[in-house]
Residue, then its C-alpha position, 0 to 999 in steps of 0.5 A: m499499500a504506498i502512502d504519502e511521505t508524510g505518512g498521512i492522507r491524500p484526501f480528493a471528491v471522486t464526482h460523476r464528474l470525474v469520473l465520467r473525464l475519465a470513461l468517456p473517452m477511454m470509452l470511445a477508445y476501447l471501442s473502436t478496438p474491436l472495429v478493428g477485429i470485426v473489419n479484418t474479418a469483415v475484409v478476409g471476408q468479402l474475400g468468402s472464404a469462411a476458412l479464411i474467416g475462421g484462420i483470423a479468428v485462430a489466429a486472432v485467438i492465439f496473439d490474443v494469448i501472449f498479448s495478453v499474458f503480458n498486458f501487466l505492462r499496462g495494467a501493473t503501470t497503470g495502477l503504480t502509476a495511479q498510487a503514485f500519483g495519489a500519494g504525491d510523488a512524481t519521481e516515483e511516477q517517473a521511473i515506473l515508466f522507465r521501469a516497465l519499458v525496460l520491461a515491456v523490451i525484454c518480455g516483448l523479444v521472449p516471443v520473437i526467440l521462441q517463436w518456431p516452436l511458440g507457432r507448434l504448440a499453439f495450433g496443436l493446442m487450437d486442433v486446425h488443419g488444412d487452408v485455417l491452419s494456413a491463413a491462421r498461420t499466414y498472419f502469425t508468421i507475419r505479425i509476431w515480430g510487432s509482440p515488443l511493440t506491443l507490449c512498449n505500446y502496454a506500458v504507455l499507455g498505462w503509464i497514460l492512464g496512471r496520471g488520468q489523462s484517456g484524453r492521451g489515450l483515447v489519441l494512441q487508441t484512435l490512432l493504432n486503430g485508425i491505421n489498423i484499419v485504414l491499412s487493413l483496407a488498403l492491402v487486403i483489399g486495394l492489394g490483395w495480398g490478402v490474410a498477409g495484408a491483416a498482419w501487417a498492418s497490424l505490426a504498421a500500427e503498433a509501430a505508429t503508435l509507440l512513436a507516438g507515444l513516447l514523443l507523448a509520454f516524455r514531453q511530460l516527463d519532469l528534470a525536476h523530478r527526473p529519476a536515478l539510474p538506482r530508482v529506477l531500476d531499485g530491486e525492493r522497487l522491481r520485485r514488487m512490480m514482477a511479483v504484481n506482474g507476474d500476478m496478473m499474467i497469470r489471471s490474464l492468462s487464465l481469461l485466455i484459456v478462457y477465449a482458446f478454449f472457445t474458440r478450440a471447442g466451437g472449432h470442433f462443430g465445421q468449419t461453420v461454426l467456428a467464423a459465425n462464434a466468431v463474428l459474434m465474439n466480434l459484437y460481445m466484443l462491440g458492446s461490452y468494451y465500452l465497459d473499459g472506459f468505466a473500468n479505466a476511471a476504476e483503476q487510475l480513481s481507486g490505485r488513486a484512492v491508495g496511493a493517498h489511504y482516502r477509503p471513502a474516495f475508493e467506495r465512491v468509485v465503486k458506487l459510481t462506476c458500478l452506476w454506471g456501468f449497470g446503468l447504461v448495459v441494458p440500453v446496449a445490450v437490448l442494441l447489441y441486439a436489435a442490431g445484429p442482424v444488419l452486421i452479421d451481413w456486413i462482416a461476413t458474406a457466407p450465407e452459411v456464416r449468417e443464418t449460422a451466426r443469427h442462430y446463437l445472437v441471443w448470447a452474445a447480447l447478453a454476454p453485456v450484462a453478465a460481464v458489466l460488473a467482471f469489467l469493473m472488479d478488474g480495474i479497481f482490482i488492477g488500481a489496488t495491486w490485487s493482483r494476487d487476489m486476482r490471480n486466484m480469483m481468475i483462476l476460480s472462475l476458469a474451473v467455473f467456466l470448465i466444469a461447466d462446459g463440462i457439463l452445457t457442451p456436450r448436451f446442448g451444443n454450441h448452446g451449451l458453449w455460450i451458456a458457458f462462458l456465460i456464467f463465467l463471466g457470472a462466476r468473475s463478478l460474484v467473487f472478486n465483490w465478495r475479496m472487495r468487501v474482504l480486502l477494504p478494511r486490510t488496505f485502509g485499517 
């Protein structure tokens, strides 16, 4: 727990206006993230092959697993930076940025160096063959080279969000996703590069965004509080960051196991169901990613409250973010269900994929409702750096999903798979909320 150097409390007010000021820019930014997946799927879908859509879905899951395993670089950096901000420690704020970038480069080189065995393992676990495997392998072998760029972007974005600068975060995410979308259209359709064009678009977007992010971050550094190298490489602080990172890595891996298992299980029902599930998962992301805007507000403000050692602010953060999250999720779910057929037709051209996706649309529309509290709890736990408990609760939720899948999918097919996924989201909500009530008096006692 971080408090200011005098050990005192640093009170601050948490208002609706402050929550919205932090949430709305990142809501817009995160809404553009699933649009990249939708556009990539739609662009490749214009080639008229379910196998190519399935290949993109498989490769996307693999990279989601790889990058989400390392997503601690964003989450931990946000939480630790917010706590330093709450404690009024400007030197530590800057030191955290440099530590995060060092770790990002080291971690980013690991997938590049291990790409051959990593690819073989991933494709084997996903159990794909033929044209789906060929498309997935093409995408993988290109995009893997952008791993260090992606993880450095995580570090820079985490630092910016930890300082409560959601507007700058919006600029970076819009730049990343905008370049990705434009280049996907140009390379896949304009130049006819196919799946390879989608991969090159992602890599180029990461490089351009990192350059812009570093310029934004370094312009904010204050020479008067510049950390010395021993401060940046301080053993105790590095151990704390690595401990938080390690717990969040396991949490992220548990989460991505669910998504990977979901995709793999859908593939057992054939290429058409695999492609339809990929389309619907993009719709779920579109319907729920706005919640990440409020989760981001929860991260920054809960971390700031812990750094300031001010429990009233923390409790107000929980109340207001939940109020806004639950207030918006039902209209979003209804809109997603109503607009779903149009979106499905836009994304997929194959008639059998369209028909199958419509058949299971209701589950994708209900998923944001099941996910709302889970998203907000993620933000609160990240900001408070309750990483060990976050890890344990996610492992418990993963076990619930596997049990539900084992019971429901054999009996109800793809419907059962989607129901198991919704149960997983609900389990996350319940266990995280319970654990937060236990941790509050320990953190602010």
